[in-house]
Backbone as JSON, one array per atom type, in Angstrom:
{
  "sequence": "XXXXXXXXXXXXXXXXXXXXXXXXXXXXXXXXXXXXXXXXXXXXXXXXXXXXXXXXXXXXXXXXXXXXXXXXXXXXXXXXXXXXXXXXXXXXXXXXXXXX",
  "N": [[10.07, 18.58, 2.87], [11.49, 15.6, 1.9], [10.78, 12.9, -0.15], [10.91, 9.24, -0.94], [9.3, 7.49, -3.27], [8.07, 4.1, -4.1], [6.21, 2.53, -6.35], [4.33, -0.07, -7.04], [3.47, -1.94, -10.27], [0.11, -3.64, -10.72], [0.24, -7.35, -11.19], [0.43, -8.26, -14.73], [-0.31, -5.56, -15.59], [0.9, -4.33, -17.62], [-0.45, -3.6, -20.2], [-2.32, -1.8, -19.66], [-0.7, 0.12, -18.37], [0.57, 1.06, -20.63], [-1.2, 2.15, -22.21], [-2.05, 4.34, -20.51], [0.07, 5.78, -20.23], [0.6, 8.44, -21.35], [-1.06, 10.36, -20.07], [-0.65, 9.75, -17.46], [2.18, 10.82, -17.44], [1.85, 13.45, -17.96], [0.33, 14.4, -15.84], [1.85, 14.2, -13.9], [4.1, 15.88, -14.9], [2.7, 18.35, -14.53], [2.72, 18.86, -11.9], [5.23, 20.06, -11.41], [7.92, 21.58, -9.71], [7.73, 19.98, -7.51], [8.41, 17.48, -8.02], [11.36, 15.68, -8.28], [12.81, 13.43, -9.4], [12.04, 11.16, -11.2], [10.74, 7.89, -12.6], [10.24, 4.89, -14.47], [10.45, 1.53, -12.61], [12.19, -0.99, -13.32], [11.83, -4.56, -14.69], [14.37, -5.78, -14.99], [18.02, -5.42, -15.73], [18.66, -4.14, -17.94], [18.41, -1.77, -20.3], [15.69, -2.02, -22.09], [14.29, -3.52, -20.94], [10.93, -4.38, -19.1], [8.66, -2.31, -17.77], [7.91, -2.46, -14.21], [6.76, -1.12, -12.41], [6.74, 2.25, -10.56], [8.91, 5.03, -9.8], [9.61, 7.4, -7.47], [11.16, 10.69, -6.42], [10.1, 13.33, -4.63], [9.11, 16.12, -3.55], [7.38, 17.46, -0.65], [4.9, 18.73, 1.66], [4.11, 16.93, 3.49], [3.8, 13.21, 4.6], [1.14, 12.96, 3.89], [0.32, 14.87, 1.89], [1.96, 13.74, -0.2], [0.41, 11.1, -0.39], [-2.0, 12.24, -1.39], [-0.99, 13.11, -3.73], [-0.15, 10.99, -5.23], [-2.61, 9.57, -5.17], [-4.23, 10.83, -7.4], [-3.01, 10.1, -9.64], [-2.78, 8.89, -12.66], [-2.26, 6.38, -13.15], [-2.89, 5.14, -10.85], [-5.67, 5.64, -10.37], [-6.37, 4.46, -12.99], [-5.92, 1.61, -12.25], [-3.12, 0.69, -12.52], [-1.3, 0.58, -10.62], [-0.48, -1.03, -7.8], [-1.55, 0.13, -5.29], [-0.36, -0.29, -2.95], [1.94, 1.43, -1.76], [5.41, 2.39, -1.38], [6.64, 4.71, 0.9], [9.13, 6.62, 1.71], [10.29, 8.85, 3.92], [13.06, 11.1, 3.26], [16.7, 12.51, 3.58], [18.04, 14.2, 1.24], [21.51, 14.89, 0.39], [23.47, 15.12, -1.5], [23.4, 16.35, -4.56], [22.58, 17.9, -7.75], [20.24, 19.66, -7.8], [19.94, 20.08, -5.14], [19.24, 21.95, -2.14], [21.24, 24.05, -0.08]],
  "CA": [[10.6, 17.53, 3.05], [11.59, 14.82, 0.24], [10.13, 11.44, -0.05], [11.21, 8.45, -1.99], [8.19, 6.44, -3.35], [8.12, 2.97, -4.93], [4.63, 2.19, -6.68], [4.53, -1.48, -8.01], [2.28, -2.26, -10.87], [-0.4, -4.99, -10.36], [0.56, -8.27, -12.21], [-0.21, -8.21, -16.01], [-0.84, -4.14, -15.99], [1.79, -3.42, -18.92], [-1.0, -2.74, -21.17], [-2.89, -0.54, -19.11], [0.34, 1.29, -18.19], [1.06, 1.8, -22.06], [-2.68, 2.78, -22.73], [-2.54, 5.6, -19.5], [1.3, 6.33, -19.81], [1.06, 9.78, -21.5], [-1.85, 10.96, -19.16], [0.47, 9.5, -16.11], [3.28, 11.68, -17.59], [1.29, 14.59, -17.94], [-0.25, 14.81, -14.52], [3.4, 14.52, -12.99], [4.67, 17.15, -15.52], [1.95, 19.6, -14.17], [3.03, 19.01, -10.39], [6.61, 20.99, -11.37], [9.1, 21.38, -8.93], [7.64, 18.79, -6.62], [8.83, 15.99, -8.85], [12.89, 16.0, -8.54], [12.99, 12.61, -10.39], [10.87, 10.03, -11.5], [10.9, 6.88, -13.72], [9.68, 3.42, -14.3], [11.19, 0.53, -12.17], [12.32, -2.17, -14.36], [12.14, -5.88, -14.05], [15.66, -6.53, -15.06], [18.95, -4.59, -15.54], [18.55, -4.08, -19.43], [17.65, -0.69, -20.81], [14.75, -2.39, -22.86], [13.1, -4.08, -19.68], [9.73, -4.04, -19.23], [8.31, -1.57, -16.21], [7.04, -3.1, -13.31], [6.14, 0.11, -11.39], [7.38, 3.82, -10.88], [9.8, 5.5, -8.29], [9.68, 8.98, -7.52], [11.57, 11.45, -5.49], [9.11, 13.94, -4.64], [9.08, 17.16, -2.45], [5.94, 17.7, -0.49], [4.79, 19.17, 3.01], [4.11, 15.84, 4.57], [3.41, 11.98, 3.76], [-0.53, 13.11, 3.39], [0.5, 15.45, 0.55], [2.57, 12.69, -1.01], [-0.69, 10.19, -0.77], [-2.94, 13.06, -2.47], [-0.69, 13.22, -5.45], [-0.53, 9.35, -5.81], [-4.24, 9.13, -5.5], [-4.55, 11.57, -8.17], [-1.87, 9.69, -10.76], [-3.77, 8.17, -13.5], [-1.85, 4.89, -13.03], [-3.58, 4.75, -9.78], [-6.89, 5.81, -10.93], [-6.76, 3.61, -13.73], [-5.68, 0.6, -11.93], [-1.95, 0.12, -13.07], [-0.44, 0.25, -9.35], [-1.26, -1.95, -6.58], [-1.84, 1.23, -4.32], [0.8, -0.42, -1.77], [3.22, 2.22, -1.99], [6.72, 2.51, -0.02], [6.76, 6.15, 1.16], [9.88, 6.79, 2.73], [10.88, 10.34, 4.13], [14.58, 11.11, 3.01], [17.19, 14.21, 3.82], [19.23, 14.34, 0.47], [22.68, 15.34, 0.83], [24.19, 15.44, -2.71], [22.56, 16.22, -6.1], [22.6, 19.18, -8.45], [19.23, 20.44, -7.51], [20.02, 20.14, -3.85], [19.27, 23.2, -1.63], [21.95, 24.29, 0.97]],
  "C": [[10.64, 16.55, 1.71], [11.06, 13.41, 0.75], [10.62, 10.73, -1.25], [9.92, 7.69, -2.05], [8.55, 5.34, -4.37], [6.64, 2.66, -4.88], [4.58, 1.11, -7.69], [3.09, -1.53, -8.82], [1.58, -3.67, -10.22], [0.2, -5.77, -11.61], [-0.4, -7.97, -13.47], [-0.58, -6.83, -16.35], [-0.04, -3.78, -17.07], [0.84, -2.79, -19.87], [-1.84, -1.61, -20.85], [-1.95, 0.65, -18.79], [0.7, 1.78, -19.62], [-0.12, 2.59, -22.45], [-2.61, 4.38, -21.81], [-1.22, 6.43, -19.63], [1.44, 7.88, -20.17], [0.09, 10.54, -20.42], [-1.16, 11.04, -17.68], [1.7, 10.63, -16.32], [2.98, 13.24, -17.6], [0.86, 15.3, -16.76], [1.18, 14.91, -13.75], [4.17, 15.93, -13.79], [4.06, 18.36, -14.78], [2.17, 19.94, -12.71], [4.4, 20.15, -10.39], [7.69, 20.86, -10.52], [9.19, 20.35, -7.87], [8.09, 17.64, -6.94], [10.43, 16.31, -9.09], [13.47, 14.71, -9.41], [12.23, 11.69, -10.15], [11.14, 8.91, -12.85], [10.48, 5.57, -13.48], [10.84, 2.51, -13.57], [11.12, -0.56, -13.14], [12.59, -3.39, -13.89], [13.45, -6.59, -14.72], [16.67, -5.05, -15.35], [19.49, -4.11, -17.28], [17.81, -2.83, -19.75], [16.17, -0.98, -21.44], [13.83, -3.02, -21.84], [12.0, -3.65, -19.76], [9.5, -3.28, -17.73], [7.39, -2.5, -15.56], [6.43, -2.3, -12.17], [6.92, 1.18, -11.53], [7.81, 4.11, -9.62], [9.66, 7.0, -8.55], [10.56, 9.54, -6.36], [10.88, 12.79, -5.65], [9.33, 14.87, -3.32], [7.86, 17.42, -2.15], [6.02, 18.11, 1.15], [4.98, 17.98, 3.89], [4.0, 14.35, 3.92], [1.79, 12.21, 3.37], [-0.56, 13.76, 2.11], [0.83, 14.47, -0.79], [1.5, 11.81, -1.3], [-1.46, 10.96, -1.55], [-2.38, 13.06, -3.48], [-0.85, 12.02, -5.96], [-1.79, 9.15, -6.09], [-4.75, 9.46, -6.69], [-3.96, 10.89, -9.84], [-2.89, 8.78, -11.33], [-3.67, 6.77, -13.55], [-2.7, 4.4, -11.84], [-5.27, 4.65, -10.11], [-7.5, 4.8, -12.13], [-6.54, 2.05, -13.38], [-4.18, -0.18, -12.32], [-1.38, -0.2, -11.58], [-1.37, -0.35, -8.38], [-1.95, -0.94, -5.7], [-1.29, 0.81, -2.92], [1.98, 0.43, -1.91], [4.05, 2.2, -0.8], [6.43, 4.0, -0.29], [7.71, 6.23, 2.17], [10.37, 8.13, 2.93], [12.79, 9.87, 3.94], [15.27, 12.51, 3.46], [18.22, 13.87, 2.77], [20.21, 15.24, 0.88], [23.41, 15.9, -0.25], [22.94, 15.45, -3.89], [22.65, 17.81, -6.64], [21.63, 20.37, -8.15], [19.1, 20.89, -5.9], [19.82, 21.63, -3.17], [20.47, 23.25, -0.52], [21.52, 24.7, 2.07]]
}
């Protein structure tokens, strides 16, 4: 199954986010094919806008597997994320990586 995840940062968490960014990226890179796309949610529509959270399209067995992945994210363990995730199951229909 596929899931869209929206993970908001705590207010004022930008310094923590920057401090733990590389560990966060390394963590998700280790998850391999489970991560279809991921990136920062921005506070505006300009490329240089500050991040205010993270978004993911993940492939996982079920929602509990998604929650386990999120729990191990350094942004979660170090207090960047609020912990109130939006986890929405989806059925992708279009995309270069989509399976028929």
